[in-house]
SELO-39328 format. One record per residue (C-alpha): x, y, z; residue in one letter; residue number from 1. Coordinates in nm, 2 decimals. Each point is the difference from the previous one (the first is absolute). Layout:
(r (X, Y, Z), A, NUM)
...
***
This chain:
(r (3.82, 3.54, -3.64), M, 1)
(r (-0.35, -0.12, -0.09), T, 2)
(r (-0.26, 0.23, -0.15), M, 3)
(r (-0.20, -0.02, 0.32), R, 4)
(r (0.30, 0.10, 0.21), A, 5)
(r (0.07, 0.29, -0.24), I, 6)
(r (-0.36, 0.12, 0.03), S, 7)
(r (0.02, -0.02, 0.38), A, 8)
(r (0.32, 0.20, 0.01), S, 9)
(r (-0.15, 0.26, -0.23), L, 10)
(r (-0.31, 0.03, 0.21), L, 11)
(r (0.22, 0.04, 0.32), A, 12)
(r (0.20, 0.27, -0.17), L, 13)
(r (-0.31, 0.19, -0.11), L, 14)
(r (-0.14, -0.03, 0.35), A, 15)
(r (0.32, 0.14, 0.15), A, 16)
(r (0.00, 0.29, -0.24), C, 17)
(r (-0.37, 0.08, 0.08), A, 18)
(r (0.09, 0.00, 0.37), A, 19)
(r (0.25, 0.29, -0.05), Q, 20)
(r (-0.14, 0.35, 0.06), P, 21)
(r (-0.02, 0.19, -0.33), P, 22)
(r (0.28, 0.25, -0.04), E, 23)
(r (-0.11, 0.37, -0.06), P, 24)
(r (0.02, 0.12, -0.36), P, 25)
(r (0.35, 0.09, -0.11), R, 26)
(r (-0.11, 0.36, -0.03), T, 27)
(r (-0.11, 0.01, 0.36), Q, 28)
(r (0.34, -0.15, 0.10), Q, 29)
(r (0.17, 0.27, -0.19), E, 30)
(r (-0.21, 0.27, 0.17), A, 31)
(r (0.10, -0.15, 0.34), I, 32)
(r (0.37, -0.01, -0.09), A, 33)
(r (-0.01, 0.36, -0.13), L, 34)
(r (-0.17, 0.11, 0.32), N, 35)
(r (0.26, -0.16, 0.22), Q, 36)
(r (0.28, 0.15, -0.21), S, 37)
(r (-0.17, 0.34, 0.03), A, 38)
(r (-0.02, -0.04, 0.38), R, 39)
(r (0.37, -0.08, 0.01), T, 40)
(r (0.09, 0.30, -0.21), A, 41)
(r (-0.22, 0.22, 0.22), F, 42)
(r (0.16, -0.12, 0.32), E, 43)
(r (0.34, 0.07, -0.14), S, 44)
(r (-0.10, 0.36, -0.08), G, 45)
(r (-0.03, -0.05, -0.38), D, 46)
(r (-0.33, 0.18, -0.04), L, 47)
(r (0.03, 0.03, -0.38), T, 48)
(r (0.07, -0.37, -0.04), G, 49)
(r (-0.28, -0.09, 0.24), A, 50)
(r (-0.25, 0.21, -0.19), R, 51)
(r (0.09, -0.16, -0.33), R, 52)
(r (-0.04, -0.35, 0.14), L, 53)
(r (-0.32, 0.08, 0.18), Y, 54)
(r (-0.14, 0.14, -0.32), E, 55)
(r (0.09, -0.32, -0.19), Q, 56)
(r (-0.16, -0.21, 0.27), S, 57)
(r (-0.31, 0.21, 0.00), L, 58)
(r (-0.04, -0.03, -0.38), A, 59)
(r (0.00, -0.38, 0.03), I, 60)
(r (-0.25, 0.01, 0.29), D, 61)
(r (-0.23, 0.23, -0.20), V, 62)
(r (0.02, -0.23, -0.30), S, 63)
(r (-0.11, -0.31, 0.20), I, 64)
(r (-0.24, 0.19, 0.22), E, 65)
(r (0.18, -0.09, 0.32), N, 66)
(r (-0.18, 0.23, 0.24), A, 67)
(r (0.23, -0.02, 0.30), D, 68)
(r (0.31, 0.02, -0.22), G, 69)
(r (-0.14, 0.32, -0.16), V, 70)
(r (-0.07, 0.15, 0.34), A, 71)
(r (0.34, -0.10, 0.15), M, 72)
(r (0.20, 0.14, -0.29), N, 73)
(r (-0.21, 0.31, -0.02), S, 74)
(r (0.05, 0.07, 0.37), L, 75)
(r (0.37, -0.06, -0.03), S, 76)
(r (0.03, 0.23, -0.30), L, 77)
(r (-0.19, 0.27, 0.18), A, 78)
(r (0.25, -0.02, 0.29), Q, 79)
(r (0.30, 0.02, -0.24), V, 80)
(r (-0.15, 0.29, -0.20), C, 81)
(r (-0.07, 0.19, 0.33), Q, 82)
(r (0.36, -0.06, 0.11), M, 83)
(r (0.12, 0.13, -0.34), Q, 84)
(r (-0.19, 0.32, 0.05), G, 85)
(r (-0.28, -0.08, -0.26), E, 86)
(r (-0.32, 0.02, 0.20), P, 87)
(r (-0.22, 0.01, -0.32), E, 88)
(r (0.14, -0.33, -0.12), A, 89)
(r (-0.05, -0.14, 0.34), A, 90)
(r (-0.36, 0.11, -0.01), Q, 91)
(r (-0.05, -0.17, -0.34), H, 92)
(r (0.11, -0.34, 0.14), Y, 93)
(r (-0.22, 0.04, 0.31), L, 94)
(r (-0.30, 0.08, -0.22), D, 95)
(r (0.05, -0.33, -0.18), L, 96)
(r (-0.07, -0.17, 0.33), V, 97)
(r (-0.27, 0.23, 0.14), L, 98)
(r (-0.20, 0.04, -0.33), N, 99)
(r (0.01, -0.37, -0.09), D, 100)
(r (-0.34, -0.14, -0.09), S, 101)
(r (0.09, -0.30, -0.21), A, 102)
(r (0.27, -0.20, 0.19), L, 103)
(r (-0.17, 0.01, 0.34), A, 104)
(r (0.31, 0.12, 0.19), I, 105)
(r (-0.04, -0.07, 0.37), S, 106)
(r (-0.12, 0.27, 0.24), R, 107)
(r (0.32, -0.05, 0.20), E, 108)
(r (0.21, 0.10, -0.30), R, 109)
(r (-0.23, 0.30, -0.06), K, 110)
(r (0.05, 0.10, 0.36), A, 111)
(r (0.38, -0.01, -0.06), E, 112)
(r (-0.04, 0.22, -0.30), A, 113)
(r (-0.22, 0.25, 0.20), A, 114)
(r (0.27, 0.01, 0.26), A, 115)
(r (0.27, 0.08, -0.26), R, 116)
(r (-0.23, 0.28, -0.13), K, 117)
(r (-0.02, 0.14, 0.35), A, 118)
(r (0.38, 0.00, 0.03), Q, 119)
(r (0.03, 0.19, -0.33), I, 120)
(r (-0.25, 0.25, 0.12), A, 121)
(r (0.19, 0.05, 0.33), L, 122)
(r (0.32, 0.05, -0.19), A, 123)
(r (-0.17, 0.28, -0.19), A, 124)
(r (-0.13, 0.14, 0.34), N, 125)
(r (-0.36, -0.06, -0.11), D, 126)
(r (-0.13, -0.13, 0.33), T, 127)
(r (-0.36, 0.01, -0.10), R, 128)
(r (0.06, -0.24, -0.30), A, 129)
(r (0.22, -0.21, 0.23), A, 130)
(r (-0.30, -0.04, 0.24), D, 131)
(r (-0.23, -0.08, -0.28), Q, 132)
(r (0.22, -0.27, -0.15), W, 133)
(r (0.07, -0.15, 0.35), A, 134)
(r (-0.37, -0.02, 0.06), D, 135)
(r (-0.05, -0.16, -0.34), T, 136)
(r (0.25, -0.26, 0.09), G, 137)
(r (-0.16, -0.07, 0.33), L, 138)
(r (-0.33, -0.05, -0.19), G, 139)
(r (0.17, -0.27, -0.21), F, 140)
(r (0.13, -0.16, 0.31), C, 141)
(r (-0.36, -0.06, 0.12), A, 142)
(r (0.10, -0.01, 0.37), G, 143)
(r (0.34, -0.18, -0.03), S, 144)
(r (0.28, -0.04, -0.25), C, 145)
(r (0.38, -0.01, 0.00), P, 146)
(r (0.03, 0.37, -0.07), V, 147)
(r (-0.26, 0.12, 0.25), Q, 148)
(r (0.26, 0.13, 0.25), S, 149)
(r (0.20, 0.17, -0.27), A, 150)
(r (-0.32, 0.18, -0.12), L, 151)
(r (-0.07, 0.11, 0.36), L, 152)
(r (0.35, 0.13, 0.03), N, 153)
(r (-0.04, 0.20, -0.32), L, 154)
(r (-0.30, 0.17, 0.16), R, 155)
(r (0.22, 0.07, 0.30), A, 156)
(r (0.28, 0.13, -0.21), R, 157)
(r (-0.24, 0.23, -0.19), A, 158)
(r (-0.13, 0.14, 0.33), A, 159)
(r (0.35, 0.06, 0.12), L, 160)
(r (0.08, 0.19, -0.33), A, 161)
(r (-0.30, 0.23, 0.09), R, 162)
(r (0.15, 0.06, 0.35), N, 163)
(r (-0.29, -0.20, 0.15), D, 164)
(r (0.20, -0.17, 0.27), A, 165)
(r (-0.31, -0.14, 0.18), A, 166)
(r (-0.14, -0.14, -0.33), G, 167)
(r (0.33, -0.16, -0.08), A, 168)
(r (0.02, -0.17, 0.34), I, 169)
(r (-0.35, -0.13, -0.04), E, 170)
(r (0.05, -0.15, -0.34), W, 171)
(r (0.34, -0.14, 0.10), A, 172)
(r (-0.17, -0.17, 0.30), A, 173)
(r (-0.25, -0.17, -0.24), K, 174)
(r (0.30, -0.11, -0.22), A, 175)
(r (0.17, -0.16, 0.30), Q, 176)
(r (-0.32, -0.19, 0.08), S, 177)
(r (-0.02, -0.13, -0.36), A, 178)
(r (0.36, -0.10, -0.01), A, 179)
(r (-0.03, -0.30, 0.22), G, 180)
(r (0.16, -0.28, -0.20), D, 181)
(r (0.36, -0.06, -0.09), E, 182)
(r (-0.03, 0.18, -0.34), R, 183)
(r (-0.12, 0.31, 0.18), G, 184)
(r (0.31, 0.06, 0.21), R, 185)
(r (0.14, 0.26, -0.25), A, 186)
(r (-0.33, 0.19, 0.00), E, 187)
(r (-0.02, -0.02, 0.38), R, 188)
(r (0.35, 0.16, 0.01), A, 189)
(r (-0.12, 0.26, -0.25), N, 190)
(r (-0.31, 0.08, 0.22), A, 191)
(r (0.23, 0.04, 0.30), L, 192)
(r (0.22, 0.23, -0.19), R, 193)
(r (-0.29, 0.22, -0.12), I, 194)
(r (-0.13, 0.01, 0.36), T, 195)
(r (0.33, 0.11, 0.13), A, 196)
(r (0.05, 0.27, -0.28), E, 197)
(r (-0.35, 0.13, 0.08), A, 198)
(r (0.09, 0.03, 0.37), R, 199)
(r (0.32, 0.18, -0.08), I, 200)
(r (-0.18, 0.25, -0.22), E, 201)
(r (-0.25, 0.05, 0.28), A, 202)
(r (0.29, 0.08, 0.24), G, 203)
(r (-0.03, -0.33, 0.20), N, 204)
(r (0.35, -0.13, -0.08), Q, 205)
(r (0.03, -0.21, 0.32), R, 206)
(r (-0.31, -0.20, -0.09), A, 207)
(r (0.14, -0.07, -0.35), A, 208)
(r (0.31, -0.18, 0.13), I, 209)
(r (-0.16, -0.34, 0.10), P, 210)
(r (-0.18, -0.03, -0.33), S, 211)
(r (0.32, 0.07, -0.19), L, 212)
(r (0.20, -0.25, 0.20), N, 213)
(r (-0.26, -0.27, -0.08), E, 214)
(r (0.00, 0.10, -0.37), A, 215)
(r (0.38, -0.01, -0.01), L, 216)
(r (0.00, -0.35, 0.15), A, 217)
(r (-0.25, -0.12, -0.26), L, 218)
(r (0.18, 0.16, -0.29), D, 219)
(r (0.33, -0.15, 0.11), K, 220)
(r (-0.16, -0.34, 0.02), T, 221)
(r (-0.13, 0.05, -0.35), L, 222)
(r (0.33, 0.14, -0.12), A, 223)
(r (-0.15, 0.31, -0.16), L, 224)
(r (0.29, 0.26, 0.00), P, 225)
(r (-0.19, 0.30, -0.14), R, 226)
(r (-0.26, -0.04, 0.27), R, 227)
(r (0.27, -0.05, 0.26), I, 228)
(r (0.15, 0.33, -0.12), Y, 229)
(r (-0.34, 0.17, 0.05), A, 230)
(r (-0.04, -0.14, 0.35), D, 231)
(r (0.34, 0.11, 0.10), L, 232)
(r (-0.05, 0.35, -0.13), M, 233)
(r (-0.33, 0.03, 0.18), L, 234)
(r (0.15, -0.13, 0.32), L, 235)
(r (0.27, 0.27, -0.03), G, 236)
(r (-0.27, 0.27, -0.05), R, 237)
(r (-0.20, -0.13, 0.30), A, 238)
(r (0.30, 0.00, 0.24), H, 239)
(r (0.12, 0.34, -0.13), A, 240)
(r (-0.35, 0.13, 0.07), G, 241)
(r (0.02, -0.09, 0.37), I, 242)
(r (0.35, 0.13, 0.04), G, 243)
(r (0.19, -0.33, -0.01), E, 244)
(r (0.27, 0.12, -0.24), R, 245)
(r (0.25, -0.29, 0.04), D, 246)
(r (-0.27, -0.26, -0.07), A, 247)
(r (-0.12, 0.20, -0.30), A, 248)
(r (0.36, 0.02, -0.14), R, 249)
(r (0.04, -0.37, 0.04), A, 250)
(r (-0.32, -0.08, -0.20), Y, 251)
(r (0.10, 0.25, -0.27), F, 252)
(r (0.34, -0.16, -0.03), L, 253)
(r (-0.16, -0.34, -0.04), R, 254)
(r (-0.23, 0.14, -0.26), A, 255)
(r (0.30, 0.15, -0.19), L, 256)
(r (0.17, -0.34, 0.01), A, 257)
(r (-0.31, -0.17, -0.15), V, 258)
(r (-0.04, 0.27, -0.27), A, 259)
(r (0.37, -0.02, -0.09), S, 260)
(r (-0.02, -0.38, -0.03), A, 261)
(r (-0.30, 0.04, -0.23), L, 262)
(r (0.18, 0.26, -0.21), K, 263)
(r (-0.29, 0.23, 0.08), D, 264)
(r (0.15, 0.34, -0.05), A, 265)
(r (-0.31, 0.19, 0.09), E, 266)
(r (-0.06, -0.20, 0.31), G, 267)
(r (0.36, 0.05, 0.10), A, 268)
(r (-0.03, 0.37, -0.04), R, 269)
(r (-0.31, 0.01, 0.21), E, 270)
(r (0.16, -0.20, 0.28), A, 271)
(r (0.32, 0.22, -0.01), Q, 272)
(r (-0.22, 0.32, 0.01), A, 273)
(r (-0.17, -0.14, 0.31), A, 274)
(r (0.33, -0.07, 0.16), L, 275)
(r (0.13, 0.35, -0.08), D, 276)
(r (-0.29, 0.14, 0.20), K, 277)
(r (0.08, -0.19, 0.31), E, 278)
***
C-alpha cells in the first residue's frame, strides 16, 4: 500500500471515529448501572440491597456533579428510607434535592421531592405540613408538571384526614382534571378513590360506587394490586352501607384473595374482619 493510500485510510478512520457520539464517562456509566441494579433490588423487595446500591450511585453522581442523577438517586433513597421506617433519613435525602443551589436541579425534581415531603407529613398525621409541602410542590410545577395531579391528590388526602369531605372532593376533582395524559391514569384512579372514600365518610355510599368501579377498572389495567385491594375494600364498605350484604361479602372476599396473594397479613386481617361483620 502506498503512503498516500495509507494516509487516506487513516484519515477515513479518524473521520469515522469522530462521527461516533462520545460515550459518557466511565464513572457515569457505573452510576447508571448501579441505579439500575438498585431498581431491580427494590422491585424484588430487597430494600437493604437497594439502599446500598442507590447510595453508591449517588456518591458517583455527586462526584461528577450530575444534577439529575443526584436528584433521581436522592428521591429513590428517600422512598426506600420511608419504607424502612426511617423518616428522618428520608428527609435528609429530600433536602439534598430541595436545598440544592449549586447543581441547578430541575424544578420538576424539586416538585417530586416536595410531594414526598407531603407524603411523610401525612404518614405522621401532620396535615398542615402536608398542605404546605404540596403547595410548595405546586409552586415548583409552575402551572404544569408530571407530579401536579399527585400533589393535588395529596391536598385531597390531607383534607380527608381532617374529615373535610367537601374539601377532599374538591381537591380530587382538580387532580382528575390535571391527570389528563397516559401517565396520569394512576393519579386519576387515586382521585376517584379519594372522592369515593369522602362520599362514604359523608354517608353517601351509593354515590361512591360509580367512582370506585372506574378506579378499579383503571387499577386493573395498570396492574396495581395494592390499589385494587383498596378499591375492593371500599366497594365492600359502600355496598354494606346501603344494605347490599351479598355484594359487600363478594368484594371483601376478593379483597381477601388479593391480600393473601400479596402475603399482606394486615390487609388479610382487615378483609377477614370486614367479612366477619357481614
